mmCIF file of the N, C-alpha and C atoms, coordinates in Angstrom:
data_MODEL
# 
_entry.id   MODEL 
# 
loop_
_atom_site.group_PDB 
_atom_site.id 
_atom_site.type_symbol 
_atom_site.label_atom_id 
_atom_site.label_alt_id 
_atom_site.label_comp_id 
_atom_site.label_asym_id 
_atom_site.label_entity_id 
_atom_site.label_seq_id 
_atom_site.pdbx_PDB_ins_code 
_atom_site.Cartn_x 
_atom_site.Cartn_y 
_atom_site.Cartn_z 
_atom_site.occupancy 
_atom_site.B_iso_or_equiv 
_atom_site.pdbx_formal_charge 
_atom_site.auth_seq_id 
_atom_site.auth_comp_id 
_atom_site.auth_asym_id 
_atom_site.auth_atom_id 
_atom_site.pdbx_PDB_model_num 
ATOM 1   N N  . MET A 1 1  ? 98.785  -55.780 86.370  1.00 0.00 ? 1  MET A N  1 
ATOM 2   C CA . MET A 1 1  ? 98.594  -55.072 86.031  1.00 0.00 ? 1  MET A CA 1 
ATOM 3   C C  . MET A 1 1  ? 98.793  -53.523 87.303  1.00 0.00 ? 1  MET A C  1 
ATOM 4   N N  . PRO A 1 2  ? 99.246  -52.497 87.388  1.00 0.00 ? 2  PRO A N  1 
ATOM 5   C CA . PRO A 1 2  ? 99.435  -51.466 88.334  1.00 0.00 ? 2  PRO A CA 1 
ATOM 6   C C  . PRO A 1 2  ? 97.827  -50.974 88.933  1.00 0.00 ? 2  PRO A C  1 
ATOM 7   N N  . SER A 1 3  ? 97.442  -51.346 89.856  1.00 0.00 ? 3  SER A N  1 
ATOM 8   C CA . SER A 1 3  ? 95.875  -50.364 90.340  1.00 0.00 ? 3  SER A CA 1 
ATOM 9   C C  . SER A 1 3  ? 96.204  -49.009 91.474  1.00 0.00 ? 3  SER A C  1 
ATOM 10  N N  . ALA A 1 4  ? 94.896  -48.361 90.815  1.00 0.00 ? 4  ALA A N  1 
ATOM 11  C CA . ALA A 1 4  ? 94.830  -47.437 91.974  1.00 0.00 ? 4  ALA A CA 1 
ATOM 12  C C  . ALA A 1 4  ? 95.053  -47.722 93.074  1.00 0.00 ? 4  ALA A C  1 
ATOM 13  N N  . ALA A 1 5  ? 93.812  -48.865 93.105  1.00 0.00 ? 5  ALA A N  1 
ATOM 14  C CA . ALA A 1 5  ? 93.304  -48.363 94.550  1.00 0.00 ? 5  ALA A CA 1 
ATOM 15  C C  . ALA A 1 5  ? 94.447  -49.751 95.236  1.00 0.00 ? 5  ALA A C  1 
ATOM 16  N N  . VAL A 1 6  ? 94.970  -50.865 94.734  1.00 0.00 ? 6  VAL A N  1 
ATOM 17  C CA . VAL A 1 6  ? 95.438  -51.753 95.028  1.00 0.00 ? 6  VAL A CA 1 
ATOM 18  C C  . VAL A 1 6  ? 97.371  -52.064 95.131  1.00 0.00 ? 6  VAL A C  1 
ATOM 19  N N  . ARG A 1 7  ? 97.886  -51.717 95.793  1.00 0.00 ? 7  ARG A N  1 
ATOM 20  C CA . ARG A 1 7  ? 99.164  -51.523 95.905  1.00 0.00 ? 7  ARG A CA 1 
ATOM 21  C C  . ARG A 1 7  ? 99.746  -52.888 95.844  1.00 0.00 ? 7  ARG A C  1 
ATOM 22  N N  . ASP A 1 8  ? 99.322  -54.291 97.003  1.00 0.00 ? 8  ASP A N  1 
ATOM 23  C CA . ASP A 1 8  ? 99.685  -55.181 96.931  1.00 0.00 ? 8  ASP A CA 1 
ATOM 24  C C  . ASP A 1 8  ? 98.656  -56.723 97.844  1.00 0.00 ? 8  ASP A C  1 
ATOM 25  N N  . ILE A 1 9  ? 99.572  -57.490 97.314  1.00 0.00 ? 9  ILE A N  1 
ATOM 26  C CA . ILE A 1 9  ? 98.192  -58.424 97.719  1.00 0.00 ? 9  ILE A CA 1 
ATOM 27  C C  . ILE A 1 9  ? 98.659  -60.109 97.701  1.00 0.00 ? 9  ILE A C  1 
ATOM 28  N N  . THR A 1 10 ? 98.468  -60.500 98.750  1.00 0.00 ? 10 THR A N  1 
ATOM 29  C CA . THR A 1 10 ? 100.153 -61.921 98.777  1.00 0.00 ? 10 THR A CA 1 
ATOM 30  C C  . THR A 1 10 ? 98.329  -62.752 100.008 1.00 0.00 ? 10 THR A C  1 
ATOM 31  N N  . TYR A 1 11 ? 99.231  -64.069 99.629  1.00 0.00 ? 11 TYR A N  1 
ATOM 32  C CA . TYR A 1 11 ? 97.987  -65.242 99.769  1.00 0.00 ? 11 TYR A CA 1 
ATOM 33  C C  . TYR A 1 11 ? 98.742  -66.696 100.897 1.00 0.00 ? 11 TYR A C  1 
ATOM 34  N N  . ASP A 1 12 ? 98.629  -67.010 101.136 1.00 0.00 ? 12 ASP A N  1 
ATOM 35  C CA . ASP A 1 12 ? 98.104  -68.203 101.951 1.00 0.00 ? 12 ASP A CA 1 
ATOM 36  C C  . ASP A 1 12 ? 97.947  -68.728 101.758 1.00 0.00 ? 12 ASP A C  1 
ATOM 37  N N  . GLU A 1 13 ? 97.852  -69.970 101.332 1.00 0.00 ? 13 GLU A N  1 
ATOM 38  C CA . GLU A 1 13 ? 96.872  -70.952 100.678 1.00 0.00 ? 13 GLU A CA 1 
ATOM 39  C C  . GLU A 1 13 ? 96.577  -72.014 101.800 1.00 0.00 ? 13 GLU A C  1 
ATOM 40  N N  . GLY A 1 14 ? 97.630  -71.976 102.487 1.00 0.00 ? 14 GLY A N  1 
ATOM 41  C CA . GLY A 1 14 ? 97.070  -73.161 103.742 1.00 0.00 ? 14 GLY A CA 1 
ATOM 42  C C  . GLY A 1 14 ? 96.642  -72.386 105.231 1.00 0.00 ? 14 GLY A C  1 
ATOM 43  N N  . THR A 1 15 ? 96.660  -71.602 104.871 1.00 0.00 ? 15 THR A N  1 
ATOM 44  C CA . THR A 1 15 ? 96.077  -70.657 106.301 1.00 0.00 ? 15 THR A CA 1 
ATOM 45  C C  . THR A 1 15 ? 94.285  -69.793 105.689 1.00 0.00 ? 15 THR A C  1 
ATOM 46  N N  . GLU A 1 16 ? 93.984  -69.807 104.130 1.00 0.00 ? 16 GLU A N  1 
ATOM 47  C CA . GLU A 1 16 ? 93.690  -69.273 103.544 1.00 0.00 ? 16 GLU A CA 1 
ATOM 48  C C  . GLU A 1 16 ? 93.680  -67.724 103.172 1.00 0.00 ? 16 GLU A C  1 
ATOM 49  N N  . ILE A 1 17 ? 94.560  -66.849 103.548 1.00 0.00 ? 17 ILE A N  1 
ATOM 50  C CA . ILE A 1 17 ? 94.360  -65.729 104.117 1.00 0.00 ? 17 ILE A CA 1 
ATOM 51  C C  . ILE A 1 17 ? 94.987  -64.870 103.335 1.00 0.00 ? 17 ILE A C  1 
ATOM 52  N N  . LEU A 1 18 ? 94.029  -63.926 102.683 1.00 0.00 ? 18 LEU A N  1 
ATOM 53  C CA . LEU A 1 18 ? 94.770  -62.695 101.635 1.00 0.00 ? 18 LEU A CA 1 
ATOM 54  C C  . LEU A 1 18 ? 95.215  -61.386 102.467 1.00 0.00 ? 18 LEU A C  1 
ATOM 55  N N  . GLU A 1 19 ? 96.028  -61.420 101.858 1.00 0.00 ? 19 GLU A N  1 
ATOM 56  C CA . GLU A 1 19 ? 96.914  -59.943 102.778 1.00 0.00 ? 19 GLU A CA 1 
ATOM 57  C C  . GLU A 1 19 ? 96.894  -58.408 101.480 1.00 0.00 ? 19 GLU A C  1 
ATOM 58  N N  . VAL A 1 20 ? 95.866  -58.213 101.252 1.00 0.00 ? 20 VAL A N  1 
ATOM 59  C CA . VAL A 1 20 ? 95.817  -56.642 100.400 1.00 0.00 ? 20 VAL A CA 1 
ATOM 60  C C  . VAL A 1 20 ? 96.698  -55.580 101.168 1.00 0.00 ? 20 VAL A C  1 
ATOM 61  N N  . THR A 1 21 ? 97.099  -54.964 100.691 1.00 0.00 ? 21 THR A N  1 
ATOM 62  C CA . THR A 1 21 ? 97.919  -53.476 100.946 1.00 0.00 ? 21 THR A CA 1 
ATOM 63  C C  . THR A 1 21 ? 97.306  -52.089 99.897  1.00 0.00 ? 21 THR A C  1 
ATOM 64  N N  . PHE A 1 22 ? 96.190  -51.368 100.637 1.00 0.00 ? 22 PHE A N  1 
ATOM 65  C CA . PHE A 1 22 ? 95.592  -50.240 99.443  1.00 0.00 ? 22 PHE A CA 1 
ATOM 66  C C  . PHE A 1 22 ? 96.793  -48.983 99.262  1.00 0.00 ? 22 PHE A C  1 
ATOM 67  N N  . VAL A 1 23 ? 96.624  -48.525 97.698  1.00 0.00 ? 23 VAL A N  1 
ATOM 68  C CA . VAL A 1 23 ? 97.345  -47.477 97.842  1.00 0.00 ? 23 VAL A CA 1 
ATOM 69  C C  . VAL A 1 23 ? 97.099  -46.254 98.219  1.00 0.00 ? 23 VAL A C  1 
ATOM 70  N N  . PRO A 1 24 ? 95.530  -45.725 98.518  1.00 0.00 ? 24 PRO A N  1 
ATOM 71  C CA . PRO A 1 24 ? 95.792  -44.328 99.065  1.00 0.00 ? 24 PRO A CA 1 
ATOM 72  C C  . PRO A 1 24 ? 96.117  -44.566 100.575 1.00 0.00 ? 24 PRO A C  1 
ATOM 73  N N  . THR A 1 25 ? 96.088  -45.331 101.164 1.00 0.00 ? 25 THR A N  1 
ATOM 74  C CA . THR A 1 25 ? 96.634  -45.392 102.925 1.00 0.00 ? 25 THR A CA 1 
ATOM 75  C C  . THR A 1 25 ? 97.720  -46.142 103.140 1.00 0.00 ? 25 THR A C  1 
ATOM 76  N N  . GLY A 1 26 ? 98.455  -46.903 102.011 1.00 0.00 ? 26 GLY A N  1 
ATOM 77  C CA . GLY A 1 26 ? 98.786  -47.648 102.647 1.00 0.00 ? 26 GLY A CA 1 
ATOM 78  C C  . GLY A 1 26 ? 99.099  -48.969 103.844 1.00 0.00 ? 26 GLY A C  1 
ATOM 79  N N  . LYS A 1 27 ? 97.690  -48.906 104.022 1.00 0.00 ? 27 LYS A N  1 
ATOM 80  C CA . LYS A 1 27 ? 96.699  -49.655 105.110 1.00 0.00 ? 27 LYS A CA 1 
ATOM 81  C C  . LYS A 1 27 ? 96.715  -51.424 104.636 1.00 0.00 ? 27 LYS A C  1 
ATOM 82  N N  . ARG A 1 28 ? 97.183  -52.728 105.665 1.00 0.00 ? 28 ARG A N  1 
ATOM 83  C CA . ARG A 1 28 ? 97.528  -53.871 104.865 1.00 0.00 ? 28 ARG A CA 1 
ATOM 84  C C  . ARG A 1 28 ? 96.336  -54.693 106.083 1.00 0.00 ? 28 ARG A C  1 
ATOM 85  N N  . TYR A 1 29 ? 95.477  -55.278 105.436 1.00 0.00 ? 29 TYR A N  1 
ATOM 86  C CA . TYR A 1 29 ? 94.074  -55.846 105.924 1.00 0.00 ? 29 TYR A CA 1 
ATOM 87  C C  . TYR A 1 29 ? 94.360  -57.109 105.296 1.00 0.00 ? 29 TYR A C  1 
ATOM 88  N N  . ALA A 1 30 ? 94.258  -58.343 106.453 1.00 0.00 ? 30 ALA A N  1 
ATOM 89  C CA . ALA A 1 30 ? 94.011  -60.016 106.465 1.00 0.00 ? 30 ALA A CA 1 
ATOM 90  C C  . ALA A 1 30 ? 92.845  -59.922 106.232 1.00 0.00 ? 30 ALA A C  1 
ATOM 91  N N  . TYR A 1 31 ? 92.196  -60.771 105.328 1.00 0.00 ? 31 TYR A N  1 
ATOM 92  C CA . TYR A 1 31 ? 90.638  -61.302 105.109 1.00 0.00 ? 31 TYR A CA 1 
ATOM 93  C C  . TYR A 1 31 ? 90.946  -62.340 104.743 1.00 0.00 ? 31 TYR A C  1 
ATOM 94  N N  . ARG A 1 32 ? 90.043  -63.340 106.314 1.00 0.00 ? 32 ARG A N  1 
ATOM 95  C CA . ARG A 1 32 ? 90.493  -64.912 105.835 1.00 0.00 ? 32 ARG A CA 1 
ATOM 96  C C  . ARG A 1 32 ? 89.216  -65.937 105.640 1.00 0.00 ? 32 ARG A C  1 
ATOM 97  N N  . ARG A 1 33 ? 90.095  -67.227 105.219 1.00 0.00 ? 33 ARG A N  1 
ATOM 98  C CA . ARG A 1 33 ? 89.062  -68.270 104.511 1.00 0.00 ? 33 ARG A CA 1 
ATOM 99  C C  . ARG A 1 33 ? 89.229  -67.143 103.431 1.00 0.00 ? 33 ARG A C  1 
ATOM 100 N N  . VAL A 1 34 ? 89.653  -67.041 102.675 1.00 0.00 ? 34 VAL A N  1 
ATOM 101 C CA . VAL A 1 34 ? 89.247  -66.181 101.035 1.00 0.00 ? 34 VAL A CA 1 
ATOM 102 C C  . VAL A 1 34 ? 89.922  -67.791 100.062 1.00 0.00 ? 34 VAL A C  1 
ATOM 103 N N  . PRO A 1 35 ? 88.666  -68.203 100.025 1.00 0.00 ? 35 PRO A N  1 
ATOM 104 C CA . PRO A 1 35 ? 89.406  -69.640 98.483  1.00 0.00 ? 35 PRO A CA 1 
ATOM 105 C C  . PRO A 1 35 ? 90.966  -69.310 97.859  1.00 0.00 ? 35 PRO A C  1 
ATOM 106 N N  . LEU A 1 36 ? 90.957  -70.010 97.314  1.00 0.00 ? 36 LEU A N  1 
ATOM 107 C CA . LEU A 1 36 ? 92.350  -70.222 95.823  1.00 0.00 ? 36 LEU A CA 1 
ATOM 108 C C  . LEU A 1 36 ? 91.832  -69.707 95.390  1.00 0.00 ? 36 LEU A C  1 
ATOM 109 N N  . GLU A 1 37 ? 90.586  -69.831 94.332  1.00 0.00 ? 37 GLU A N  1 
ATOM 110 C CA . GLU A 1 37 ? 89.720  -69.344 93.568  1.00 0.00 ? 37 GLU A CA 1 
ATOM 111 C C  . GLU A 1 37 ? 90.226  -68.298 93.364  1.00 0.00 ? 37 GLU A C  1 
ATOM 112 N N  . VAL A 1 38 ? 89.178  -67.528 94.904  1.00 0.00 ? 38 VAL A N  1 
ATOM 113 C CA . VAL A 1 38 ? 88.997  -66.134 94.697  1.00 0.00 ? 38 VAL A CA 1 
ATOM 114 C C  . VAL A 1 38 ? 90.240  -65.608 94.277  1.00 0.00 ? 38 VAL A C  1 
ATOM 115 N N  . TYR A 1 39 ? 91.175  -66.011 94.913  1.00 0.00 ? 39 TYR A N  1 
ATOM 116 C CA . TYR A 1 39 ? 92.579  -64.902 95.154  1.00 0.00 ? 39 TYR A CA 1 
ATOM 117 C C  . TYR A 1 39 ? 93.120  -65.260 93.788  1.00 0.00 ? 39 TYR A C  1 
ATOM 118 N N  . ASP A 1 40 ? 93.251  -66.778 93.155  1.00 0.00 ? 40 ASP A N  1 
ATOM 119 C CA . ASP A 1 40 ? 93.806  -66.331 91.397  1.00 0.00 ? 40 ASP A CA 1 
ATOM 120 C C  . ASP A 1 40 ? 93.052  -65.258 91.050  1.00 0.00 ? 40 ASP A C  1 
ATOM 121 N N  . ALA A 1 41 ? 91.430  -65.183 90.566  1.00 0.00 ? 41 ALA A N  1 
ATOM 122 C CA . ALA A 1 41 ? 90.558  -64.114 89.986  1.00 0.00 ? 41 ALA A CA 1 
ATOM 123 C C  . ALA A 1 41 ? 90.954  -62.758 90.482  1.00 0.00 ? 41 ALA A C  1 
ATOM 124 N N  . PHE A 1 42 ? 91.314  -62.529 91.729  1.00 0.00 ? 42 PHE A N  1 
ATOM 125 C CA . PHE A 1 42 ? 91.948  -60.966 92.157  1.00 0.00 ? 42 PHE A CA 1 
ATOM 126 C C  . PHE A 1 42 ? 92.963  -60.873 91.582  1.00 0.00 ? 42 PHE A C  1 
ATOM 127 N N  . ARG A 1 43 ? 94.024  -62.120 91.326  1.00 0.00 ? 43 ARG A N  1 
ATOM 128 C CA . ARG A 1 43 ? 95.543  -61.746 90.816  1.00 0.00 ? 43 ARG A CA 1 
ATOM 129 C C  . ARG A 1 43 ? 95.179  -61.243 89.520  1.00 0.00 ? 43 ARG A C  1 
ATOM 130 N N  . LEU A 1 44 ? 93.917  -61.594 88.951  1.00 0.00 ? 44 LEU A N  1 
ATOM 131 C CA . LEU A 1 44 ? 93.926  -62.315 87.358  1.00 0.00 ? 44 LEU A CA 1 
ATOM 132 C C  . LEU A 1 44 ? 93.169  -60.369 87.255  1.00 0.00 ? 44 LEU A C  1 
ATOM 133 N N  . ALA A 1 45 ? 92.499  -59.969 88.033  1.00 0.00 ? 45 ALA A N  1 
ATOM 134 C CA . ALA A 1 45 ? 91.330  -59.598 87.668  1.00 0.00 ? 45 ALA A CA 1 
ATOM 135 C C  . ALA A 1 45 ? 92.130  -57.874 86.542  1.00 0.00 ? 45 ALA A C  1 
ATOM 136 N N  . PHE A 1 46 ? 91.339  -57.256 85.669  1.00 0.00 ? 46 PHE A N  1 
ATOM 137 C CA . PHE A 1 46 ? 91.934  -56.189 84.823  1.00 0.00 ? 46 PHE A CA 1 
ATOM 138 C C  . PHE A 1 46 ? 91.633  -54.973 86.189  1.00 0.00 ? 46 PHE A C  1 
ATOM 139 N N  . SER A 1 47 ? 90.658  -54.783 86.374  1.00 0.00 ? 47 SER A N  1 
ATOM 140 C CA . SER A 1 47 ? 90.450  -53.856 88.112  1.00 0.00 ? 47 SER A CA 1 
ATOM 141 C C  . SER A 1 47 ? 90.405  -54.379 89.224  1.00 0.00 ? 47 SER A C  1 
ATOM 142 N N  . LYS A 1 48 ? 91.565  -54.037 90.070  1.00 0.00 ? 48 LYS A N  1 
ATOM 143 C CA . LYS A 1 48 ? 91.647  -54.909 91.145  1.00 0.00 ? 48 LYS A CA 1 
ATOM 144 C C  . LYS A 1 48 ? 91.063  -53.975 92.362  1.00 0.00 ? 48 LYS A C  1 
ATOM 145 N N  . GLY A 1 49 ? 90.546  -53.040 92.088  1.00 0.00 ? 49 GLY A N  1 
ATOM 146 C CA . GLY A 1 49 ? 90.056  -52.091 93.206  1.00 0.00 ? 49 GLY A CA 1 
ATOM 147 C C  . GLY A 1 49 ? 87.971  -52.929 93.125  1.00 0.00 ? 49 GLY A C  1 
ATOM 148 N N  . THR A 1 50 ? 87.522  -52.679 91.857  1.00 0.00 ? 50 THR A N  1 
ATOM 149 C CA . THR A 1 50 ? 86.206  -53.360 91.768  1.00 0.00 ? 50 THR A CA 1 
ATOM 150 C C  . THR A 1 50 ? 86.372  -54.526 91.675  1.00 0.00 ? 50 THR A C  1 
ATOM 151 N N  . PHE A 1 51 ? 86.604  -55.786 91.225  1.00 0.00 ? 51 PHE A N  1 
ATOM 152 C CA . PHE A 1 51 ? 86.647  -56.725 91.664  1.00 0.00 ? 51 PHE A CA 1 
ATOM 153 C C  . PHE A 1 51 ? 86.800  -57.070 93.129  1.00 0.00 ? 51 PHE A C  1 
ATOM 154 N N  . PHE A 1 52 ? 87.832  -56.048 93.972  1.00 0.00 ? 52 PHE A N  1 
ATOM 155 C CA . PHE A 1 52 ? 87.805  -56.638 95.677  1.00 0.00 ? 52 PHE A CA 1 
ATOM 156 C C  . PHE A 1 52 ? 86.362  -55.181 95.905  1.00 0.00 ? 52 PHE A C  1 
ATOM 157 N N  . ASN A 1 53 ? 85.920  -54.771 95.553  1.00 0.00 ? 53 ASN A N  1 
ATOM 158 C CA . ASN A 1 53 ? 84.759  -54.431 95.497  1.00 0.00 ? 53 ASN A CA 1 
ATOM 159 C C  . ASN A 1 53 ? 83.475  -55.252 95.665  1.00 0.00 ? 53 ASN A C  1 
ATOM 160 N N  . LEU A 1 54 ? 83.627  -55.967 95.030  1.00 0.00 ? 54 LEU A N  1 
ATOM 161 C CA . LEU A 1 54 ? 82.404  -56.758 94.738  1.00 0.00 ? 54 LEU A CA 1 
ATOM 162 C C  . LEU A 1 54 ? 82.878  -58.285 94.985  1.00 0.00 ? 54 LEU A C  1 
ATOM 163 N N  . HIS A 1 55 ? 83.801  -58.812 95.570  1.00 0.00 ? 55 HIS A N  1 
ATOM 164 C CA . HIS A 1 55 ? 84.073  -60.232 95.469  1.00 0.00 ? 55 HIS A CA 1 
ATOM 165 C C  . HIS A 1 55 ? 84.752  -60.334 96.822  1.00 0.00 ? 55 HIS A C  1 
ATOM 166 N N  . ILE A 1 56 ? 85.440  -59.812 97.987  1.00 0.00 ? 56 ILE A N  1 
ATOM 167 C CA . ILE A 1 56 ? 86.032  -59.028 98.679  1.00 0.00 ? 56 ILE A CA 1 
ATOM 168 C C  . ILE A 1 56 ? 85.930  -58.668 99.743  1.00 0.00 ? 56 ILE A C  1 
ATOM 169 N N  . ARG A 1 57 ? 85.478  -57.170 99.836  1.00 0.00 ? 57 ARG A N  1 
ATOM 170 C CA . ARG A 1 57 ? 85.079  -56.311 100.905 1.00 0.00 ? 57 ARG A CA 1 
ATOM 171 C C  . ARG A 1 57 ? 84.421  -56.740 102.082 1.00 0.00 ? 57 ARG A C  1 
ATOM 172 N N  . ASP A 1 58 ? 82.737  -57.452 101.507 1.00 0.00 ? 58 ASP A N  1 
ATOM 173 C CA . ASP A 1 58 ? 81.728  -57.606 102.274 1.00 0.00 ? 58 ASP A CA 1 
ATOM 174 C C  . ASP A 1 58 ? 81.782  -58.840 102.658 1.00 0.00 ? 58 ASP A C  1 
ATOM 175 N N  . ALA A 1 59 ? 82.426  -59.714 101.902 1.00 0.00 ? 59 ALA A N  1 
ATOM 176 C CA . ALA A 1 59 ? 82.680  -61.081 101.847 1.00 0.00 ? 59 ALA A CA 1 
ATOM 177 C C  . ALA A 1 59 ? 83.075  -61.861 102.651 1.00 0.00 ? 59 ALA A C  1 
ATOM 178 N N  . TYR A 1 60 ? 84.281  -61.228 102.897 1.00 0.00 ? 60 TYR A N  1 
ATOM 179 C CA . TYR A 1 60 ? 84.908  -62.359 103.971 1.00 0.00 ? 60 TYR A CA 1 
ATOM 180 C C  . TYR A 1 60 ? 85.573  -61.176 105.830 1.00 0.00 ? 60 TYR A C  1 
ATOM 181 N N  . ASP A 1 61 ? 85.651  -62.044 106.458 1.00 0.00 ? 61 ASP A N  1 
ATOM 182 C CA . ASP A 1 61 ? 85.926  -61.466 108.059 1.00 0.00 ? 61 ASP A CA 1 
ATOM 183 C C  . ASP A 1 61 ? 87.594  -60.596 107.135 1.00 0.00 ? 61 ASP A C  1 
ATOM 184 N N  . PHE A 1 62 ? 87.850  -59.587 108.087 1.00 0.00 ? 62 PHE A N  1 
ATOM 185 C CA . PHE A 1 62 ? 88.829  -59.261 108.239 1.00 0.00 ? 62 PHE A CA 1 
ATOM 186 C C  . PHE A 1 62 ? 89.697  -58.525 109.465 1.00 0.00 ? 62 PHE A C  1 
ATOM 187 N N  . GLU A 1 63 ? 90.950  -58.055 109.343 1.00 0.00 ? 63 GLU A N  1 
ATOM 188 C CA . GLU A 1 63 ? 90.955  -57.561 110.319 1.00 0.00 ? 63 GLU A CA 1 
ATOM 189 C C  . GLU A 1 63 ? 92.733  -56.441 110.089 1.00 0.00 ? 63 GLU A C  1 
ATOM 190 N N  . LEU A 1 64 ? 92.617  -55.214 110.331 1.00 0.00 ? 64 LEU A N  1 
ATOM 191 C CA . LEU A 1 64 ? 94.045  -54.375 110.046 1.00 0.00 ? 64 LEU A CA 1 
ATOM 192 C C  . LEU A 1 64 ? 95.527  -55.093 110.470 1.00 0.00 ? 64 LEU A C  1 
ATOM 193 N N  . VAL A 1 65 ? 96.483  -55.068 109.374 1.00 0.00 ? 65 VAL A N  1 
ATOM 194 C CA . VAL A 1 65 ? 97.623  -56.265 109.943 1.00 0.00 ? 65 VAL A CA 1 
ATOM 195 C C  . VAL A 1 65 ? 99.092  -55.067 110.346 1.00 0.00 ? 65 VAL A C  1 
ATOM 196 N N  . GLY A 1 66 ? 98.364  -53.898 108.873 1.00 0.00 ? 66 GLY A N  1 
ATOM 197 C CA . GLY A 1 66 ? 99.948  -53.122 108.889 1.00 0.00 ? 66 GLY A CA 1 
ATOM 198 C C  . GLY A 1 66 ? 99.579  -51.654 108.951 1.00 0.00 ? 66 GLY A C  1 
ATOM 199 N N  . GLU A 1 67 ? 100.209 -50.734 108.885 1.00 0.00 ? 67 GLU A N  1 
ATOM 200 C CA . GLU A 1 67 ? 99.900  -49.458 108.843 1.00 0.00 ? 67 GLU A CA 1 
ATOM 201 C C  . GLU A 1 67 ? 101.415 -49.049 107.206 1.00 0.00 ? 67 GLU A C  1 
# 
């Protein structure tokens, strides 16, 4: 489902790194130690922006990895 906030998400199961690219800025952030279950729920969420704000944004360490 298209999102107004999230352009793309990728996940590496081996490292548990979730990368999220945002629509307004095009910036890509890597979130560390995100469980597979959280990624799966994020991927399937009707509202990616709401899910991100409630379950990821303040829950995991992150860094900017691209613009």
